[in-house]
Each structure stands twice: as C-alpha cells, then as structure tokens.
Backbone bond lengths (Angstrom), bond angles and torsions (degrees), N, CA, C in turn:
res aa  C-N    CA-C-N  psi(-1)  N-CA   C-N-CA  omega(-1)  CA-C   N-CA-C  phi
1 M - - - 1.455 - - 1.525 111.29 -
2 E 1.312 114.94 19.83 1.453 120.25 -178.73 1.517 110.10 -64.24
3 G 1.306 116.69 138.63 1.458 121.45 179.22 1.507 113.40 93.43
4 Q 1.330 118.41 -17.73 1.455 121.28 178.13 1.527 110.55 -81.20
5 K 1.326 115.41 150.45 1.460 119.24 174.69 1.523 108.27 -66.72
6 P 1.326 117.90 131.49 1.470 119.70 -177.22 1.524 112.13 -65.67
7 F 1.317 114.71 141.91 1.459 120.84 172.56 1.527 109.74 -91.71
8 I 1.331 115.79 -31.72 1.462 122.18 -179.20 1.524 109.38 -118.69
9 S 1.317 116.20 132.49 1.468 121.80 172.56 1.523 108.19 -117.88
10 V 1.324 116.64 121.43 1.462 121.49 178.20 1.528 108.20 -101.24
11 V 1.320 116.50 117.14 1.467 122.75 -173.67 1.533 109.10 -111.27
12 V 1.341 115.84 122.77 1.466 120.40 -175.08 1.533 110.76 -134.86
13 P 1.330 119.03 114.93 1.465 121.19 172.21 1.532 110.41 -76.02
14 L 1.326 116.35 144.76 1.456 121.68 179.26 1.523 109.91 -130.99
15 Y 1.315 116.32 135.23 1.463 120.82 172.90 1.519 108.25 -144.37
16 N 1.325 115.54 108.62 1.468 122.05 -178.67 1.525 111.39 55.63
17 E 1.328 115.62 55.51 1.466 121.65 -179.85 1.529 110.70 -118.95
18 E 1.342 116.33 42.33 1.462 120.32 -176.89 1.528 112.44 -59.55
19 G 1.316 117.08 -31.96 1.458 119.79 -178.36 1.515 114.20 -82.44
20 N 1.329 117.35 -7.32 1.466 120.76 -174.97 1.523 114.37 -115.92
21 V 1.337 117.50 -22.44 1.457 120.38 -164.72 1.529 113.02 -62.84
22 R 1.307 118.95 -41.06 1.467 120.45 -177.35 1.534 111.10 -71.57
23 E 1.325 117.03 -44.31 1.467 120.29 178.29 1.524 110.90 -65.45
24 L 1.328 116.14 -36.98 1.463 120.53 177.60 1.518 110.79 -61.37
25 H 1.324 116.62 -45.98 1.468 120.58 179.28 1.522 110.57 -61.21
26 K 1.329 117.00 -42.50 1.466 121.14 179.88 1.529 110.95 -60.73
27 R 1.327 116.99 -45.13 1.471 120.20 -178.17 1.529 111.37 -67.65
28 I 1.330 116.97 -39.85 1.471 119.62 177.52 1.514 109.93 -64.25
29 L 1.331 116.39 -43.42 1.464 121.20 179.41 1.524 110.83 -59.96
30 D 1.326 117.21 -46.91 1.471 120.95 179.28 1.529 111.00 -60.89
31 A 1.329 116.79 -44.39 1.465 120.89 -177.74 1.520 111.42 -65.18
32 C 1.316 117.32 -42.39 1.467 120.76 -176.79 1.528 111.74 -72.62
33 E 1.329 117.09 -36.07 1.466 119.75 178.98 1.521 111.11 -64.32
34 K 1.334 117.38 -33.22 1.464 120.96 178.69 1.525 112.30 -69.32
35 L 1.330 117.22 -22.08 1.466 120.59 -179.04 1.520 111.96 -75.92
36 G 1.330 117.17 -22.28 1.459 120.78 177.56 1.515 114.65 72.16
37 K 1.321 117.81 23.75 1.467 122.06 179.06 1.531 109.22 -124.41
38 P 1.336 117.37 148.86 1.472 119.78 177.24 1.527 110.73 -58.97
39 F 1.318 116.49 139.96 1.466 119.49 -176.16 1.526 110.42 -146.64
40 E 1.310 114.66 165.32 1.461 121.90 171.66 1.523 108.33 -138.60
41 I 1.319 115.50 152.12 1.463 121.87 178.02 1.524 107.79 -117.42
42 I 1.318 116.03 126.71 1.460 121.55 -178.48 1.524 108.91 -122.02
43 F 1.317 115.83 117.78 1.460 121.61 173.89 1.527 108.45 -105.25
44 I 1.311 116.78 138.23 1.463 121.76 176.43 1.514 107.98 -118.31
45 D 1.329 116.54 113.02 1.460 119.75 177.18 1.520 108.89 -84.63
46 D 1.321 115.42 115.27 1.462 121.87 -174.33 1.530 111.24 -91.41
47 G 1.345 115.40 54.75 1.463 119.91 177.56 1.515 114.04 72.17
48 S 1.332 117.14 38.11 1.472 120.42 -178.82 1.526 111.38 -59.05
49 K 1.345 115.31 145.95 1.459 121.24 179.38 1.528 111.50 -107.04
50 D 1.326 117.29 2.85 1.456 120.45 178.16 1.532 109.72 -107.33
51 E 1.319 117.29 -149.19 1.468 121.84 -175.88 1.528 112.37 -98.15
52 T 1.324 117.91 25.90 1.466 120.62 -178.19 1.525 111.44 -58.43
53 I 1.326 117.62 -50.18 1.470 120.94 -178.27 1.522 110.54 -63.29
54 K 1.316 116.97 -44.75 1.468 120.58 -179.97 1.524 110.87 -59.15
55 N 1.321 117.09 -43.22 1.462 120.63 -178.74 1.521 112.57 -72.48
56 A 1.331 116.94 -21.98 1.468 120.44 179.03 1.520 112.14 -83.24
57 Q 1.313 116.89 -22.40 1.460 120.38 -178.72 1.523 110.60 -66.23
58 G 1.313 115.62 136.24 1.455 121.01 -178.58 1.513 113.60 94.38
59 L 1.321 117.84 -14.23 1.463 120.36 176.08 1.520 109.55 -71.76
60 T 1.311 116.43 138.99 1.457 119.81 -179.03 1.526 110.13 -146.65
61 P 1.319 119.45 141.93 1.466 126.80 -4.70 1.530 110.54 -75.71
62 L 1.318 116.27 145.07 1.460 119.65 179.90 1.523 110.81 -162.18
63 T 1.322 115.56 132.65 1.457 121.86 165.95 1.522 106.59 -105.09
64 L 1.331 116.26 120.49 1.463 121.43 -176.53 1.528 109.61 -112.46
65 I 1.314 115.80 116.80 1.463 122.19 177.20 1.523 107.92 -101.37
66 K 1.334 115.95 127.87 1.463 120.36 -177.92 1.527 109.82 -112.96
67 F 1.322 116.19 122.13 1.466 121.33 173.69 1.531 109.64 -82.36
68 R 1.335 115.35 151.90 1.465 119.84 177.88 1.527 111.62 -71.61
69 K 1.322 116.17 -28.82 1.460 120.83 176.54 1.524 108.17 -154.03
70 N 1.309 116.80 -177.86 1.456 120.87 -179.17 1.530 110.76 -78.03
71 F 1.337 115.86 115.61 1.463 121.42 179.39 1.526 112.25 -109.34
72 G 1.319 118.36 -6.72 1.457 120.72 178.44 1.520 113.08 104.26
73 Q 1.318 114.95 160.04 1.464 121.41 -173.86 1.522 112.74 -65.31
74 T 1.324 117.06 -38.19 1.461 119.33 -179.27 1.519 111.03 -64.13
75 A 1.338 116.73 -43.59 1.462 120.55 177.74 1.521 110.83 -61.83
76 A 1.336 116.90 -39.21 1.461 120.63 178.85 1.525 111.11 -65.00
77 F 1.322 117.05 -43.97 1.462 119.80 175.56 1.529 110.65 -58.72
78 D 1.320 116.36 -43.82 1.458 120.51 -178.05 1.522 111.13 -60.90
79 A 1.333 117.22 -44.83 1.462 121.04 179.17 1.527 111.29 -62.62
80 G 1.328 116.23 -42.73 1.459 119.85 179.60 1.514 112.86 -66.76
81 I 1.313 116.21 -39.80 1.467 120.70 179.54 1.522 110.73 -65.45
82 K 1.324 116.74 -40.05 1.469 120.22 178.15 1.525 111.48 -66.36
83 Q 1.326 117.49 -30.05 1.460 121.53 178.53 1.524 111.85 -79.51
84 A 1.321 117.53 -25.48 1.467 122.48 -173.47 1.525 112.22 -62.71
85 Q 1.334 115.41 142.45 1.463 122.43 179.52 1.527 113.02 -110.91
86 G 1.317 117.40 -11.46 1.457 120.69 -173.98 1.514 114.40 -73.62
87 E 1.325 115.35 157.65 1.464 121.08 175.43 1.526 111.11 -73.02
88 I 1.334 115.70 -27.55 1.461 121.76 176.16 1.524 108.13 -118.48
89 V 1.329 116.29 129.37 1.467 121.54 179.17 1.528 108.58 -109.74
90 I 1.320 115.27 122.31 1.463 121.93 176.88 1.525 108.39 -103.43
91 T 1.324 117.24 127.85 1.462 120.81 174.54 1.522 109.47 -111.88
92 M 1.322 116.07 146.68 1.458 120.30 177.99 1.525 109.75 -160.93
93 D 1.330 116.13 163.98 1.457 121.76 177.30 1.523 110.32 -78.92
94 G 1.332 115.02 162.62 1.458 120.32 -178.63 1.513 114.23 -102.89
95 D 1.330 117.75 16.48 1.467 120.92 -174.84 1.523 113.97 -102.08
96 L 1.340 116.88 7.08 1.466 123.45 -179.61 1.524 113.61 68.53
97 Q 1.332 117.33 12.36 1.464 118.80 173.98 1.531 110.61 -81.29
98 N 1.320 117.30 -30.37 1.464 121.27 169.31 1.521 108.92 -80.52
99 D 1.317 116.88 148.61 1.462 121.98 -178.34 1.528 109.60 -105.10
100 P 1.342 118.43 112.58 1.467 120.23 178.27 1.527 113.14 -57.23
101 A 1.329 117.36 -25.16 1.465 120.07 178.83 1.522 111.80 -63.40
102 D 1.333 117.85 -18.00 1.466 121.62 179.27 1.527 113.03 -80.77
103 I 1.321 117.23 -4.76 1.469 119.72 178.24 1.524 110.35 -57.37
104 G 1.327 116.32 -39.33 1.459 120.26 178.69 1.520 112.51 -61.27
105 L 1.338 117.25 -36.46 1.467 120.89 177.49 1.527 110.94 -63.38
106 L 1.332 116.33 -42.09 1.463 120.18 179.12 1.523 110.96 -62.34
107 L 1.336 115.98 -43.59 1.464 119.71 -178.44 1.527 111.30 -67.06
108 S 1.338 116.59 -38.74 1.470 119.71 178.05 1.524 110.96 -62.89
109 K 1.324 116.90 -41.43 1.467 121.00 177.88 1.517 110.83 -65.16
110 M 1.322 116.33 -34.44 1.457 120.65 179.96 1.528 111.83 -63.74
111 E 1.310 116.40 -30.51 1.463 120.93 -179.32 1.526 112.22 -65.60
112 E 1.338 117.24 -12.09 1.469 121.16 176.53 1.525 112.21 -81.19
113 G 1.337 115.85 2.01 1.460 119.76 175.98 1.514 115.40 106.19
114 F 1.330 117.12 12.02 1.464 120.47 -179.47 1.523 110.79 -85.00
115 D 1.319 115.86 146.72 1.464 121.69 174.64 1.521 111.13 -86.92
116 V 1.321 115.80 -30.70 1.465 122.86 179.16 1.521 108.47 -135.48
117 V 1.327 116.27 137.55 1.466 120.66 172.68 1.523 107.54 -125.72
118 S 1.316 115.86 123.16 1.463 121.97 -177.64 1.517 110.48 -104.87
119 G 1.319 116.10 138.59 1.455 120.37 175.45 1.524 111.53 -74.60
120 W 1.314 115.84 145.21 1.464 121.88 177.74 1.525 107.27 -120.04
121 R 1.340 116.72 110.21 1.465 121.30 179.49 1.532 108.24 -76.21
122 F 1.322 114.90 80.47 1.462 121.60 -171.79 1.531 111.46 -63.24
123 K 1.329 116.41 -36.19 1.467 121.32 177.29 1.524 108.01 -123.46
124 R 1.320 115.59 86.58 1.462 121.19 -174.90 1.525 111.53 -72.66
125 K 1.328 114.72 143.88 1.464 121.60 177.94 1.532 109.95 -112.44
126 D 1.318 115.32 56.43 1.461 121.73 179.65 1.525 109.86 -118.78
127 S 1.319 115.98 173.21 1.466 120.82 177.59 1.526 110.24 -66.55
128 L 1.335 115.87 158.99 1.463 120.77 -178.91 1.528 111.06 -60.54
129 S 1.334 116.74 -42.30 1.467 119.85 -178.72 1.522 111.21 -62.73
130 K 1.327 116.27 -39.80 1.462 119.88 179.84 1.527 110.83 -67.90
131 K 1.339 116.75 -37.85 1.465 120.37 177.80 1.527 110.77 -64.04
132 I 1.338 116.28 -44.29 1.471 120.08 -179.60 1.521 110.51 -62.94
133 F 1.324 116.20 -45.71 1.464 120.37 179.63 1.525 110.43 -61.07
134 S 1.335 116.44 -43.18 1.460 120.81 -178.43 1.526 111.48 -65.27
135 R 1.332 116.99 -42.73 1.467 119.87 -179.64 1.523 111.32 -67.07
136 T 1.330 116.35 -36.76 1.466 119.98 176.22 1.522 110.52 -63.92
137 A 1.338 115.67 -44.43 1.468 120.22 179.21 1.523 111.12 -63.26
138 N 1.334 116.93 -40.19 1.465 120.12 178.91 1.525 111.53 -65.26
139 L 1.348 116.57 -37.34 1.465 120.30 178.04 1.529 110.50 -64.88
140 L 1.329 116.69 -46.17 1.466 120.56 177.67 1.522 110.86 -61.19
141 R 1.330 115.44 -40.25 1.464 119.45 -179.81 1.522 111.31 -62.42
142 K 1.321 116.46 -42.35 1.467 119.56 179.91 1.525 111.49 -64.96
143 I 1.342 116.40 -36.00 1.466 120.18 179.31 1.521 110.95 -69.75
144 L 1.337 116.44 -45.87 1.460 120.77 -174.62 1.523 112.47 -79.79
145 I 1.331 115.87 -48.99 1.465 120.21 -172.19 1.519 112.08 -92.28
146 Q 1.345 115.91 -30.71 1.466 121.35 178.12 1.531 112.12 61.23
147 D 1.339 115.80 44.05 1.460 118.81 176.00 1.527 109.38 -90.56
148 T 1.325 116.56 -176.03 1.465 120.75 -172.96 1.526 112.67 -110.69
149 I 1.335 117.45 11.89 1.458 121.84 -174.86 1.532 110.83 -95.99
150 H 1.349 115.85 135.89 1.461 120.17 177.50 1.527 111.93 -77.85
151 D 1.334 116.56 -35.20 1.466 120.92 -167.86 1.525 110.02 -137.55
152 S 1.326 116.70 80.69 1.466 119.50 -177.60 1.522 111.74 -71.10
153 G 1.349 117.54 -20.25 1.456 120.37 -178.59 1.512 114.34 -76.69
154 C 1.323 118.18 -9.32 1.464 120.80 178.39 1.525 109.52 -73.40
155 S 1.325 116.58 119.23 1.470 120.19 -177.79 1.521 112.79 -75.48
156 L 1.328 117.50 -17.67 1.460 120.29 -178.91 1.524 109.74 -74.45
157 K 1.321 115.53 103.27 1.464 121.77 -177.10 1.521 109.52 -143.77
158 A 1.324 115.63 156.41 1.463 121.98 175.58 1.522 108.85 -122.86
159 Y 1.331 115.72 133.67 1.466 121.68 -178.15 1.524 110.11 -129.12
160 K 1.320 115.85 141.84 1.457 118.59 164.80 1.524 107.85 -71.74
161 R 1.301 116.06 143.58 1.460 120.71 -172.15 1.531 113.19 -56.88
162 N 1.338 116.23 -37.46 1.469 118.65 -175.46 1.529 112.89 -68.66
163 C 1.335 117.74 -10.52 1.468 120.28 178.16 1.524 111.62 -60.21
164 F 1.323 116.46 -34.01 1.460 120.31 -172.16 1.521 113.14 -80.39
165 E 1.321 116.55 -0.32 1.459 119.51 175.87 1.525 111.48 -77.00
166 D 1.332 117.42 -15.65 1.464 121.07 -171.73 1.526 114.84 -114.73
167 V 1.344 117.85 6.76 1.463 119.23 -179.93 1.522 110.14 -138.55
168 D 1.322 115.83 152.97 1.462 123.34 172.31 1.518 108.13 -117.12
169 L 1.332 115.76 138.71 1.460 120.75 -178.83 1.524 110.74 -101.41
170 F 1.326 116.53 132.61 1.458 122.63 176.75 1.522 108.16 -159.44
171 G 1.350 116.36 167.42 1.464 120.18 179.86 1.521 111.55 57.70
172 E 1.326 117.56 -126.63 1.466 123.77 173.65 1.530 109.58 -110.05
173 M 1.329 115.71 32.07 1.458 120.90 -168.59 1.524 114.02 -70.53
174 H 1.344 117.69 -15.61 1.462 118.29 -179.81 1.528 111.35 -59.57
175 R 1.335 117.03 -27.70 1.465 120.57 179.98 1.528 112.07 -66.34
176 F 1.314 116.02 -26.35 1.465 120.53 -172.83 1.530 113.05 -108.71
177 M 1.341 116.01 17.22 1.464 119.58 179.45 1.529 112.66 -55.63
178 P 1.349 119.36 -47.33 1.466 118.24 178.53 1.522 112.62 -58.22
179 A 1.341 117.20 -40.06 1.468 120.44 179.04 1.518 111.03 -64.23
180 L 1.330 116.88 -43.43 1.464 120.80 178.65 1.521 111.05 -62.03
181 L 1.333 116.08 -43.08 1.463 120.04 -178.42 1.524 111.59 -71.37
182 E 1.335 116.60 -33.30 1.464 119.87 176.46 1.528 110.23 -62.55
183 L 1.334 116.52 -35.52 1.467 120.56 176.51 1.520 111.43 -63.91
184 Q 1.341 115.93 -27.93 1.459 120.83 -179.58 1.530 112.27 -86.76
185 G 1.328 116.69 -1.98 1.463 119.95 177.14 1.515 115.06 98.71
186 Y 1.333 117.90 5.75 1.461 120.23 178.29 1.528 110.29 -75.28
187 K 1.333 115.36 152.30 1.464 121.39 -178.34 1.531 109.02 -91.15
188 I 1.331 115.99 122.89 1.463 121.76 -173.79 1.521 110.50 -110.44
189 G 1.333 116.31 130.11 1.458 121.83 176.37 1.518 111.15 -118.97
190 E 1.315 116.08 172.13 1.464 120.97 -177.76 1.520 109.07 -147.66
191 V 1.326 116.34 145.84 1.454 120.69 179.26 1.530 108.56 -143.67
192 K 1.330 116.46 142.84 1.464 120.57 178.66 1.532 109.93 -70.93
193 V 1.337 115.83 134.68 1.465 120.73 -178.39 1.527 109.90 -130.24
194 N 1.319 114.90 164.62 1.459 121.11 177.64 1.528 110.44 -72.44
195 H 1.309 115.03 156.61 1.463 120.70 174.23 1.517 108.01 -148.59
196 Y 1.338 115.45 129.67 1.457 120.74 -174.54 1.529 110.94 -118.20
197 P 1.332 117.61 153.98 1.474 119.66 175.81 1.522 110.69 -68.63
198 R 1.315 115.77 150.01 1.465 120.03 177.38 1.532 108.76 -69.82
199 V 1.342 115.16 134.40 1.467 121.09 179.72 1.522 111.10 -102.65
200 H 1.345 116.10 -46.33 1.459 120.91 -177.98 1.528 110.09 -114.11
201 G 1.325 115.92 146.00 1.457 120.31 176.36 1.523 112.22 79.08
202 V 1.323 114.98 -176.06 1.469 121.14 -179.02 1.523 109.50 -124.27
203 T 1.333 115.44 153.51 1.458 119.92 -179.99 1.525 110.75 -64.38
204 K 1.328 116.32 145.69 1.471 121.39 178.18 1.527 110.89 -97.22
205 Y 1.333 115.70 0.51 1.465 118.85 -177.31 1.524 109.78 -86.36
206 N 1.336 117.06 133.40 1.461 122.08 177.28 1.521 109.19 -147.18
207 W 1.327 115.70 -179.01 1.471 119.95 -175.55 1.523 111.45 -64.31
208 K 1.344 117.78 -29.33 1.463 119.91 179.47 1.528 110.72 -64.79
209 R 1.330 115.96 -43.55 1.467 119.22 177.45 1.521 110.49 -65.93
210 G 1.328 115.72 -35.07 1.459 119.05 177.36 1.517 111.83 -62.35
211 M 1.329 116.75 -42.39 1.461 120.93 178.89 1.525 110.89 -65.84
212 K 1.334 116.51 -40.82 1.462 119.82 177.62 1.528 110.20 -61.57
213 G 1.326 115.65 -41.57 1.456 119.30 178.29 1.516 112.24 -62.69
214 F 1.351 116.49 -38.81 1.466 120.05 178.73 1.523 110.56 -64.98
215 V 1.338 117.16 -42.30 1.466 120.67 178.08 1.526 110.41 -61.92
216 D 1.341 116.61 -42.01 1.466 119.59 177.85 1.527 111.09 -64.65
217 M 1.342 116.46 -33.52 1.458 120.44 177.40 1.529 110.54 -62.94
218 I 1.328 116.58 -42.32 1.464 121.08 176.55 1.521 110.03 -62.70
219 S 1.333 115.80 -39.05 1.464 120.43 178.90 1.527 110.88 -61.03
220 I 1.340 116.14 -42.56 1.466 119.79 179.63 1.521 110.55 -68.18
221 W 1.345 116.84 -38.49 1.464 119.31 176.31 1.532 110.30 -57.45
222 F 1.335 116.01 -46.59 1.465 120.14 178.31 1.529 110.08 -62.33
223 W 1.325 115.73 -44.36 1.466 120.38 -178.70 1.525 110.75 -62.22
224 R 1.330 115.43 -38.71 1.467 120.27 -179.07 1.525 111.50 -63.67
225 K 1.323 116.71 -39.22 1.457 120.35 -174.11 1.524 113.37 -92.49
226 Y 1.340 116.33 -32.43 1.467 117.97 -169.92 1.526 113.48 -133.47
227 S 1.340 117.56 21.81 1.460 119.34 -174.02 1.522 112.87 -62.46
228 N 1.322 117.13 -37.50 1.460 119.37 -177.11 1.520 112.66 -83.73
229 R 1.327 117.70 -31.51 1.459 120.73 -178.31 1.523 111.37 -138.71
230 P 1.338 118.20 80.15 1.468 119.57 176.14 1.519 112.20 -60.75
231 L 1.336 116.82 -19.51 1.463 120.16 177.55 1.527 110.88 -61.49
232 H 1.340 117.05 -29.08 1.461 120.29 178.99 1.528 110.83 -62.11
233 L 1.339 116.92 -36.94 1.464 120.00 179.10 1.522 111.43 -79.19
234 F 1.335 116.05 -59.47 1.462 119.94 -174.18 1.525 111.82 -71.45
235 G 1.334 115.92 -40.20 1.453 118.88 178.74 1.513 111.91 -66.18
236 G 1.343 115.87 -43.42 1.464 119.92 179.06 1.519 111.90 -63.48
237 T 1.346 115.60 -43.95 1.467 119.37 177.21 1.521 110.99 -62.79
238 G 1.332 115.71 -40.96 1.464 120.27 179.25 1.515 112.57 -61.59
239 I 1.323 116.42 -40.99 1.468 120.39 179.02 1.529 110.70 -63.79
240 V 1.342 115.99 -43.58 1.470 119.90 179.60 1.527 110.82 -62.77
241 V 1.335 116.92 -46.00 1.467 120.77 -179.16 1.524 110.83 -63.84
242 S 1.339 116.64 -43.44 1.471 119.99 178.46 1.526 111.26 -63.73
243 F 1.330 116.25 -37.99 1.462 120.64 178.96 1.532 110.67 -63.13
244 L 1.343 116.10 -42.71 1.466 119.77 177.92 1.526 110.81 -63.13
245 G 1.335 115.79 -41.94 1.459 119.61 177.74 1.514 112.30 -62.96
246 T 1.333 115.90 -39.16 1.468 120.42 178.28 1.522 111.04 -64.78
247 L 1.343 116.69 -40.85 1.464 120.26 177.37 1.530 111.03 -60.05
248 V 1.331 115.88 -42.34 1.466 119.49 178.82 1.524 110.55 -61.55
249 L 1.344 116.56 -44.61 1.466 120.14 -179.07 1.527 111.56 -66.14
250 V 1.340 116.73 -40.64 1.467 120.19 178.53 1.525 110.19 -61.83
251 W 1.344 115.81 -42.72 1.466 119.40 179.36 1.524 111.30 -63.57
252 M 1.322 117.47 -37.28 1.460 120.81 177.41 1.533 111.29 -64.82
253 V 1.342 115.91 -40.06 1.467 119.95 177.97 1.530 110.31 -64.46
254 V 1.343 116.59 -42.27 1.469 121.11 178.14 1.529 110.17 -60.61
255 E 1.332 116.50 -44.88 1.467 119.78 178.84 1.527 111.58 -61.96
256 K 1.329 116.38 -38.17 1.462 120.55 -179.24 1.528 111.45 -68.51
257 I 1.350 116.33 -45.12 1.466 120.59 -174.94 1.529 111.82 -74.25
258 F 1.339 116.23 -46.80 1.468 119.50 -171.34 1.533 114.02 -95.10
259 F 1.328 116.68 -23.02 1.463 118.08 -177.03 1.525 113.00 -119.07
260 G 1.333 115.68 -2.04 1.459 120.34 177.11 1.506 114.65 65.52
261 A 1.325 116.80 27.90 1.465 120.54 -178.80 1.524 110.91 -68.29
262 S 1.309 116.20 147.71 1.467 121.86 177.18 1.526 108.86 -90.77
263 L 1.326 116.30 109.89 1.467 120.39 -176.54 1.519 112.30 -72.34
264 S 1.311 117.64 -24.44 1.467 120.69 -177.21 1.519 112.24 -67.24
265 E 1.318 117.12 -18.35 1.458 120.89 -178.27 1.525 112.27 -96.27
266 K 1.325 117.48 2.05 1.465 120.48 -176.39 1.526 110.63 -119.00
267 I 1.330 114.49 149.07 1.459 120.64 179.59 1.529 112.40 -86.65
268 W 1.337 117.37 -16.08 1.462 120.64 -172.82 1.530 114.35 -61.63
269 P 1.334 120.39 -36.12 1.470 117.99 175.57 1.530 112.47 -58.72
270 L 1.342 115.93 -39.55 1.465 119.46 177.63 1.527 111.19 -66.73
271 V 1.338 115.86 -39.03 1.468 119.95 177.16 1.521 110.35 -61.60
272 G 1.330 116.91 -44.49 1.461 121.05 179.46 1.514 112.05 -61.48
273 I 1.331 116.65 -46.16 1.471 120.40 178.97 1.529 110.63 -63.10
274 F 1.342 115.57 -41.71 1.468 120.08 179.16 1.530 111.27 -60.28
275 L 1.333 116.96 -45.64 1.465 120.69 -179.54 1.519 111.50 -63.63
276 V 1.314 117.76 -41.25 1.466 120.88 178.55 1.524 110.43 -61.79
277 L 1.337 116.62 -45.42 1.467 120.54 -179.11 1.529 111.52 -65.48
278 V 1.340 116.62 -42.12 1.467 120.09 177.79 1.522 110.43 -62.79
279 G 1.326 116.85 -41.87 1.460 120.73 177.99 1.515 112.16 -60.44
280 I 1.323 116.37 -42.87 1.471 120.26 178.06 1.528 110.37 -63.51
281 Q 1.333 116.61 -41.33 1.463 120.30 179.52 1.526 111.50 -63.65
282 L 1.326 116.56 -42.31 1.464 119.77 177.90 1.521 111.34 -62.11
283 F 1.317 116.45 -41.24 1.462 120.11 179.80 1.524 110.31 -64.08
284 V 1.329 116.27 -45.29 1.470 120.28 178.63 1.527 110.46 -63.64
285 F 1.350 116.84 -39.48 1.459 120.19 177.36 1.526 110.76 -60.92
286 G 1.332 116.78 -40.40 1.459 120.46 176.75 1.512 112.06 -61.10
287 L 1.329 116.91 -41.60 1.466 120.67 177.12 1.524 110.84 -62.13
288 L 1.342 116.10 -45.48 1.462 119.93 179.80 1.530 111.18 -63.94
289 A 1.339 116.75 -39.46 1.466 120.20 177.80 1.518 110.81 -62.95
290 D 1.326 117.31 -39.24 1.463 121.23 175.75 1.522 110.83 -59.33
291 I 1.326 115.67 -46.21 1.464 120.45 -179.36 1.529 110.74 -64.50
292 M 1.342 116.53 -44.09 1.464 120.55 179.84 1.520 111.37 -63.18
293 L 1.332 116.94 -38.03 1.458 120.97 179.00 1.518 110.83 -63.24
294 K 1.316 116.78 -43.05 1.469 120.35 178.02 1.528 110.48 -63.10
295 N 1.341 116.71 -41.82 1.462 120.09 178.33 1.520 111.43 -65.78
296 Y 1.342 116.01 -33.83 1.460 120.22 178.52 1.522 110.76 -62.33
297 Y 1.321 116.36 -45.86 1.455 120.08 -179.44 1.522 111.81 -62.32
298 K 1.332 115.95 -28.39 1.460 119.97 -178.88 1.525 112.40 -90.10
299 G 1.342 117.09 -14.04 1.455 120.97 -171.76 1.522 113.36 -79.80
300 Q 1.319 114.00 175.62 1.453 121.57 178.52 1.519 109.50 -89.13
301 K 1.325 116.94 143.49 1.455 121.03 177.01 1.531 109.44 -79.91
302 R 1.339 116.15 141.86 1.458 121.72 -178.75 1.522 109.24 -131.00
303 M 1.334 116.56 132.77 1.456 120.88 -179.54 1.527 110.18 -75.00
304 N 1.329 116.44 143.03 1.461 121.04 179.31 1.519 111.44 -103.23
305 Y 1.339 116.63 29.90 1.452 121.61 177.23 1.525 108.45 -147.55
306 N 1.344 116.67 170.07 1.456 121.43 -175.92 1.518 109.10 -130.88
307 I 1.335 115.72 119.93 1.462 121.35 -178.94 1.525 109.64 -90.17
308 K 1.317 116.24 128.57 1.462 121.23 177.97 1.520 111.15 -82.76
309 E 1.340 116.54 -42.60 1.468 119.70 -173.01 1.521 109.84 -162.39
310 I 1.334 116.16 147.76 1.462 122.73 171.56 1.520 107.61 -125.25
311 S 1.312 117.24 121.99 1.466 120.88 -179.93 1.519 109.61 -124.68
312 Q 1.328 116.03 151.36 1.463 121.83 179.72 1.519 109.88 -128.28
313 S 1.319 115.43 143.56 1.461 119.87 178.56 1.520 110.06 -143.33
C-alpha cells in the first residue's frame, strides 16, 4: 500500500525507550498490516537521553519527530497528531504495556458510530501504589468532570481526525481528551484492552505528573461549567461577596444611628469594606476573563514545544 494516503496514523511518544522501540515498531507494523488499510507510524522522541533515536533509525515505515529537549507526553502527542495524515489517529504509549494488536478492537468499536474509542485497562499490570493512585484519580474525575470513561489514563485510543479541530493540548491534557471532546458533543466509546507489565526501562509517571493531571482536571471542570461565560462564576461570586459586605456596613450604620455604637472600636466596618472591594475585583476579573476568552477564540494558535527534526523512512 506504499504511496497511498494513510487511513490510519499510529502516534507514539517515546522518552528513554531504547529497549522497547524496535519491538514496538514490529508489533505495530504486524497489527496494521493485518488490518489491510493504508497506515503510517509516527514516533515522537521527547528529548530522550539514551539510545532511543539510534535504535529507531532504519525502521520503516516510520516518521520520526525529534524534540530539542523533553517537553512532556502531551506535547509529544500534539506534535504527532499535527503530523498525522490518516482519517483515524491511534495514540498509544511507547513502553509496550499497550498491545498494538488491540488497534483492531478500537476500529471495530468505532464502526458503531463513535468519534472516539478509549481503551480500558480492565486488568492492569502496574504496581499497587500506581493502581490506587489511578483509581483515586478516576473517581475524582468522574465526580468533577462527569464523563463516561472508566480509564482516562489509558493512552491507547482511536480518534476521528476531525476531533482535533476543537481541542488544544497542554499540561497533562492528553489524558482528558475524551472528556474535552464529550463536552463538544462528540460520541465517546470504550473497549476493554490488554495491558502488560513493563519489561524494559522505567516508568515516567510520578507524583509531579499526578499533581499536574489533577490541576488539569480542575481546569476541565471549570471549562465544562463556565467556558463560555466565566463572568457567571466570578461575577456571580463577586456580587454575593459585595452583597455580604454591604450588609455588614448597613448593620454598622444601624448600630451607630440607633444604638450609638462606636465604630472605631470594631473591626466589622473594615471587614465590610474589604468584602465590597473584593466583590468588585471579582466582578471586574470576570469581565476581563470574558474579554480574554473572546480574544483567545480569535487568536492564533502557538505550539508550546520545539521540533528539532522530522525524518521519514
């Protein structure tokens, strides 16, 4: 199928995966050839410090994107997705814990009318601490975001190409792509997939990435509720706070006029003034956020990473 425009693009970020990259390419190649559709394989080296790039050279077919330094998994996914030409984009990890043979399962599920199909690592082969952290994060995600996915952390996913016209990737946001797209009205499906223990290399997941993911989760919660009108949140809160401050000041005036209270000896007048000022600031912040949001929609998109080289073989 050489020379044909790819129907499937497999996008895989790599960071210090020298022991996995060649076997990973072989398994993806075998899986895609069995599907009988034109495909391309895109690896993104996220500033590896080992022999990942050297071991990837000579693999074919392959588009290899090299970052100048480590920008993170989300940035690597974004670069690969922008390079992809296929109508269907498959994302997966580069540690061989995802099974390329499951790509066919994702595509079959997609034929039921889904725009996105997410893998569900039903029987995870990770450490106990990682499982506990992941389940806690998934529980928080369901409470805050209220999406329909069991396992948002599974990188093995299939997307229709047009999905990426409506989202921007940053932080650890690749984990929440289905949730973001569900907010846009896309149909999200899920299928159980294999998951294997890591054999070569070490996991790149740590508490810092977990915290970044939690912050991004809060961002999506805010986006879900107030993306079109942040003034509803900040302005509404500002009005309530100012109202409380006004009540305090009115009560102080009543005490002064009718009960002869000495206001100079009480802290409540200062509290009332403080609340009114904070309320006004929140309201103004909401207005500014509204204006910034409108400018954002009109602005130009800018990549938050730097590509050193793109090679094809």
